[in-house]
N, C-alpha and C positions, 0 to 999 in steps of 0.2 A: 756237703751241706754248706749253704751260704747264709750270710746274715740276712734276715728278712727286712732289716731297716736300710742298710747301705749296700748290700750285695757282696760284701767282702767274703772271699772264699777261705780265708784263714781264721777259723774259729778255734778257740782254746777250750778243750773238753775238761770238765771238772765234775765235782759232786757237791750237793748241798748237804751240809752237816750242821746239826743243831749244836748249841753251846754245850750240851751234855754228851756230845760225841755220836749221837744217833744220826743215821742218814735219813733224809726225807724220802717218803714213799708215797705212791699214788694208789688210792683205793677207789675203784669205780663205784658209783651210786648203785645200790642194790647188793653190794657185798654185805654179808652178815655184820651187824653192828658190833657183836661180841668180838669178832675177828679184828675189826678196826680198833676197838678199845684196847685189846691185848697186843696190838701191833703185829698181828699175824696176817698173812695173805696179801700185803701190799706189794705193788710192783715197783722195782727200782726206777729212780728218776735220774736221768743224765742231764747235765747242764752244759751249755756252750756259751762262752762269753766272746764278744767281738772286741778285739783290741783297738779297732778303728773308731767305733761310735759308742762302745760301752753297753750295747744291748745284750741282754741275757735271755737265752732261749732254752726251752726244756723239751725233752722227749722221754717217753715212757717205754720201758722194756716189757712188752707183752710176751707171754709164753704161748705155746702152740694151742693150748686149750682156750685161751683168751681169743686168739685169732679166729678159731672156729666159731666161738660163741658170738663175737661182736661183728663178724663179717657177714653173718646171715641174719637178716631182719625179717620180722613177721609183720604182716599187715601193711597198711599204707604209710609211707614215710612222709614226714613233713617237708615241705619245700623250703629251701634255704631263702634267706632274706634277698639274695641277688635274684633268684628265680622269681620270687614274689614281686619284686620291684619291676622286673622286665615284663611281667604279664599284666601289670596294673595300668 
């Protein structure tokens, strides 16, 4: 993994931790609100800091079930802003 800002290949891996000691988690939109409220079902978040420019990047640890669910889409997908700009 490289820094998306300056291209530095030497990133420092870490965790985001709240002042109360809890780790930050990612909850996809559509997860049951009760699960999010109770702090259940979130996906771990990894953080990477660039010692050269100070940029902080994040990644989410998806499980096998998530990969199956989110890699298959139903219906027409929206075009990205880049695709839309290229066709206008």
